[in-house]
PAKENU-501257 format. One line per field, with one value per residue (C-alpha): residue number from 1; y negated, x, z negated; residue in three letters. Coordinates in steps of 0.1 Angstrom, whole numbers. Layout:
paba: [NUM	...];
north: [Y	...];
east: [X	...];
up: [Z	...];
zakol: [ala	...];
***
This chain:
paba: [1	2	3	4	5	6	7	8	9	10	11	12	13	14	15	16	17	18	19	20	21	22	23	24	25	26	27	28	29	30	31	32	33	34	35	36	37	38	39	40	41	42	43	44	45	46	47	48	49	50	51	52	53	54	55	56	57	58	59	60	61	62	63	64	65	66	67	68	69	70	71	72	73	74	75	76	77	78	79	80	81	82	83	84	85	86	87	88	89	90	91	92	93	94	95	96	97	98	99	100	101	102	103	104	105	106	107	108	109	110	111	112	113	114	115	116	117	118	119	120	121	122	123	124	125	126	127	128	129	130	131	132	133	134	135	136	137	138	139	140	141	142	143	144	145	146	147	148	149	150	151	152	153	154	155	156	157	158	159	160	161	162	163	164	165	166	167	168	169	170	171	172	173	174	175	176	177	178	179	180	181	182	183	184	185	186	187	188	189	190	191	192	193	194	195	196	197	198	199	200	201	202	203	204	205	206	207	208	209	210	211	212	213	214	215	216	217	218	219	220	221	222	223	224	225	226	227	228	229	230	231	232	233	234	235	236	237	238	239	240	241	242	243	244	245	246	247	248	249	250	251	252	253	254	255	256	257	258	259	260	261	262	263	264	265	266	267	268	269	270	271	272	273	274	275	276	277	278	279	280	281	282	283	284	285	286	287	288	289	290	291	292	293	294	295	296	297	298	299	300	301	302	303	304	305	306	307	308	309	310	311	312	313	314	315	316	317	318	319	320	321	322	323	324	325	326	327	328	329	330];
north: [477	474	496	476	443	441	447	421	395	403	405	368	355	379	375	337	339	363	342	310	327	340	306	287	313	309	271	271	295	267	245	269	246	215	235	254	223	210	212	221	223	205	230	220	228	261	282	267	275	311	314	301	325	355	386	393	359	355	377	357	323	335	345	312	293	293	266	284	317	300	285	317	343	350	352	374	399	400	406	435	452	445	440	463	452	431	414	400	367	361	370	348	319	323	324	293	274	283	272	239	233	240	216	189	193	191	158	144	151	129	101	102	104	68	55	38	4	9	22	-10	-31	-12	-16	-53	-57	-38	-61	-92	-78	-71	-106	-121	-100	-109	-135	-153	-167	-193	-217	-254	-280	-286	-324	-331	-317	-325	-293	-291	-262	-241	-266	-286	-322	-334	-366	-372	-356	-321	-285	-251	-228	-191	-193	-216	-226	-263	-275	-286	-250	-235	-234	-248	-213	-210	-243	-260	-297	-313	-351	-372	-366	-332	-310	-273	-247	-220	-186	-183	-201	-188	-192	-180	-146	-129	-124	-133	-166	-175	-173	-198	-231	-251	-266	-232	-236	-266	-246	-229	-198	-202	-178	-191	-177	-168	-194	-222	-210	-206	-242	-255	-234	-249	-283	-274	-295	-322	-358	-393	-424	-460	-462	-498	-490	-465	-464	-435	-415	-385	-358	-381	-411	-436	-459	-495	-506	-489	-469	-437	-403	-396	-365	-385	-418	-435	-467	-459	-479	-455	-423	-403	-400	-363	-374	-394	-395	-427	-430	-455	-477	-461	-424	-401	-378	-347	-335	-303	-325	-361	-382	-381	-402	-393	-370	-354	-365	-369	-391	-413	-434	-441	-477	-502	-495	-457	-463	-476	-443	-412	-376	-358	-322	-319	-296	-285	-291	-325	-328	-352	-365	-377	-413	-423	-405	-407	-384	-401	-387	-379	-358	-324	-293	-304	-341	-343	-334	-361	-387	-376	-382	-418];
east: [889	922	939	927	936	972	959	932	958	982	958	946	979	979	942	944	973	953	922	941	958	925	908	937	940	904	906	938	925	911	941	970	986	990	998	1026	1048	1036	1061	1043	1073	1107	1131	1160	1138	1125	1147	1131	1096	1106	1120	1087	1065	1087	1083	1047	1034	1054	1030	999	1015	1029	993	978	987	1009	1033	1040	1044	1070	1089	1088	1093	1129	1125	1094	1112	1142	1120	1103	1136	1154	1127	1145	1180	1202	1217	1183	1188	1223	1212	1182	1203	1227	1198	1183	1216	1218	1183	1188	1220	1202	1174	1199	1218	1185	1176	1211	1209	1179	1196	1231	1221	1212	1203	1228	1213	1215	1251	1260	1244	1262	1295	1289	1280	1311	1333	1316	1322	1359	1364	1347	1369	1402	1424	1456	1481	1509	1528	1522	1543	1521	1528	1514	1480	1451	1436	1398	1374	1375	1395	1427	1429	1462	1475	1500	1512	1524	1528	1512	1542	1549	1575	1589	1618	1623	1601	1631	1644	1613	1602	1569	1555	1563	1549	1516	1511	1482	1477	1466	1431	1425	1402	1412	1387	1406	1398	1424	1455	1484	1520	1549	1559	1578	1615	1628	1609	1619	1656	1654	1660	1653	1620	1603	1585	1567	1552	1518	1506	1473	1448	1425	1403	1421	1399	1417	1451	1439	1425	1458	1477	1456	1469	1505	1520	1493	1504	1489	1501	1491	1477	1485	1523	1522	1516	1492	1502	1478	1499	1527	1529	1557	1566	1565	1578	1596	1569	1561	1546	1527	1513	1483	1466	1477	1498	1535	1544	1524	1540	1570	1599	1590	1555	1566	1591	1606	1601	1624	1611	1611	1611	1584	1563	1550	1516	1495	1466	1455	1455	1421	1403	1406	1377	1387	1365	1394	1413	1385	1379	1414	1415	1400	1425	1420	1400	1432	1450	1450	1455	1481	1494	1530	1538	1570	1585	1602	1640	1653	1684	1687	1696	1695	1664	1644	1640	1647	1629	1653	1631	1617	1632	1661	1655	1684	1708	1693	1697	1733	1742	1728];
up: [-1809	-1829	-1803	-1773	-1789	-1775	-1740	-1744	-1755	-1728	-1699	-1697	-1683	-1654	-1648	-1648	-1623	-1601	-1603	-1595	-1565	-1551	-1554	-1538	-1510	-1501	-1501	-1480	-1453	-1432	-1435	-1429	-1403	-1424	-1456	-1438	-1439	-1473	-1502	-1534	-1557	-1552	-1536	-1559	-1589	-1577	-1599	-1630	-1616	-1610	-1645	-1659	-1638	-1643	-1621	-1631	-1619	-1587	-1566	-1576	-1569	-1535	-1526	-1536	-1505	-1474	-1486	-1519	-1500	-1478	-1507	-1529	-1502	-1510	-1548	-1544	-1521	-1545	-1575	-1556	-1549	-1582	-1608	-1633	-1624	-1647	-1616	-1605	-1622	-1608	-1572	-1575	-1587	-1558	-1533	-1548	-1546	-1509	-1502	-1521	-1501	-1468	-1479	-1488	-1455	-1436	-1453	-1448	-1411	-1408	-1427	-1412	-1376	-1367	-1333	-1310	-1319	-1356	-1353	-1334	-1360	-1388	-1370	-1366	-1402	-1413	-1391	-1406	-1441	-1434	-1420	-1451	-1474	-1457	-1473	-1464	-1489	-1488	-1510	-1516	-1535	-1566	-1571	-1536	-1545	-1567	-1581	-1583	-1588	-1556	-1536	-1533	-1521	-1506	-1522	-1494	-1462	-1471	-1460	-1464	-1462	-1459	-1486	-1512	-1491	-1484	-1455	-1434	-1436	-1421	-1384	-1372	-1373	-1410	-1421	-1414	-1418	-1438	-1438	-1468	-1481	-1467	-1488	-1485	-1498	-1518	-1531	-1558	-1571	-1591	-1601	-1581	-1593	-1565	-1576	-1541	-1542	-1578	-1568	-1539	-1557	-1588	-1576	-1571	-1605	-1591	-1563	-1564	-1546	-1529	-1513	-1485	-1458	-1426	-1407	-1426	-1415	-1379	-1379	-1391	-1366	-1338	-1348	-1342	-1315	-1321	-1326	-1325	-1308	-1308	-1273	-1264	-1267	-1239	-1202	-1193	-1162	-1168	-1184	-1191	-1215	-1211	-1240	-1229	-1263	-1292	-1310	-1330	-1326	-1358	-1374	-1385	-1376	-1408	-1404	-1398	-1429	-1451	-1438	-1449	-1424	-1417	-1406	-1376	-1347	-1334	-1296	-1278	-1250	-1216	-1226	-1212	-1233	-1214	-1225	-1220	-1210	-1210	-1242	-1258	-1284	-1320	-1331	-1364	-1392	-1416	-1391	-1377	-1408	-1421	-1410	-1385	-1358	-1354	-1322	-1306	-1313	-1290	-1298	-1277	-1275	-1264	-1235	-1253	-1287	-1290	-1290	-1317	-1333	-1369	-1376	-1413	-1425	-1393	-1363	-1329	-1299	-1271	-1248	-1242	-1227	-1204	-1209	-1234	-1205	-1183	-1211	-1217	-1181	-1181];
zakol: [gln	asp	val	arg	ala	pro	ser	ala	leu	ala	ala	pro	ser	cys	asn	met	ala	ala	ala	ala	gly	ala	gly	ala	ala	ala	gly	ala	ala	gly	ala	ala	gly	pro	met	ala	lys	leu	thr	ile	trp	pro	gln	glu	asp	met	leu	arg	leu	val	gly	leu	leu	gln	val	ser	gly	leu	gly	ala	val	val	ala	ser	cys	thr	ala	met	ser	arg	gln	leu	gln	val	pro	ala	gln	ala	ser	gly	arg	arg	glu	asp	ser	ala	gln	tyr	leu	gln	met	leu	gln	ala	gln	gln	val	leu	leu	ser	leu	glu	ser	ala	leu	ser	glu	ala	ala	gly	val	thr	thr	pro	ser	ala	ser	ser	ser	ala	glu	ala	trp	lys	ser	leu	gln	thr	phe	glu	cys	ser	ala	met	thr	ala	his	gly	tyr	cys	tyr	gly	pro	asp	trp	glu	val	lys	pro	gly	arg	leu	val	ser	lys	lys	gly	thr	trp	phe	lys	thr	ser	thr	gln	phe	ser	trp	glu	leu	ser	asp	gln	gln	arg	leu	tyr	leu	pro	thr	gly	ile	val	val	pro	ile	leu	gln	ile	gly	arg	val	thr	ala	pro	thr	glu	leu	lys	arg	his	asp	trp	val	ser	gln	his	ile	arg	val	trp	val	arg	pro	gln	ile	val	lys	met	leu	glu	ala	arg	cys	gly	thr	trp	phe	val	tyr	tyr	pro	his	phe	glu	asp	gln	gly	asn	val	leu	ile	ala	ile	val	asp	ser	trp	met	lys	arg	thr	thr	gln	met	ser	gly	glu	leu	glu	pro	phe	glu	met	ile	tyr	val	pro	lys	gly	leu	pro	ile	his	leu	val	gly	glu	ala	val	pro	val	glu	glu	glu	trp	glu	arg	phe	arg	his	gln	his	val	his	leu	his	arg	lys	ile	val	leu	ala	ser	pro	pro	leu	thr	met	lys	gln	asp	lys	tyr	asp	ile	phe	val	gly	gln	gly	asn	asp	arg	leu	val	leu	ala	gly	arg];
***
């Protein structure tokens, strides 16, 4: 009995594996089809299982069911050929890495091959995200604005500029007008830090740098060339307005006495103003309720930029395009 004891102690592990394999094989005989695609053990963790089973237990587990036979086929064959080799473990590790990689690629192919409709939706979502992430920045003269959380409120007619240069040094494409009382949503506000901007003039320090959504800039750009007139002062001939008294073209519907000189152009009696279309009623929410006479104003869009001459501090309208030559010949 003392001699047989070591064998009696060593045998149960093999016998248990064999018994488990036989019982599982009998139970799986009638379900070979479904079990063939069943994953009993995660493929990426198969190396640890092989290490636990060792060579002696691989055969029994492979015989237990079709799914395990499929998963352990390569390690079992390798163990049969190199059971006594020191290179067995290294070869087995390499094989398992390759199998894990193939399994990952197979899963990734199913995830990264979307349908045409899902691709279109993903592309649309990406474009929407890019638009929402885009920003535009410009410069404002700080004293003209009231700074509030997430927005700026204009205290007077002012400009949104591409640089800190004086507004009269910039073209209409480099400055965008904002009338009194406009609330501008902002993303961020900061000081002027660019060396080229800081060197321009002594009032640069009073400017602020502002980041806004591109839609805000587009809205302001759409108003370029837009003016307001007091309608009773003009004769309407469709796309042409003729001043019947001395009057003003204004950048806003505010009373002319409330505006700065840069916000209006003096129009002498008898001069025509050529328009892109007919004069239309004022519809902007920020303009409609400025005073009780707004309904007598009309919004106009000039067919071409106005030609002006400076007298004192006011701009005097002298025509559009080649009208200056006509006036000079009168």
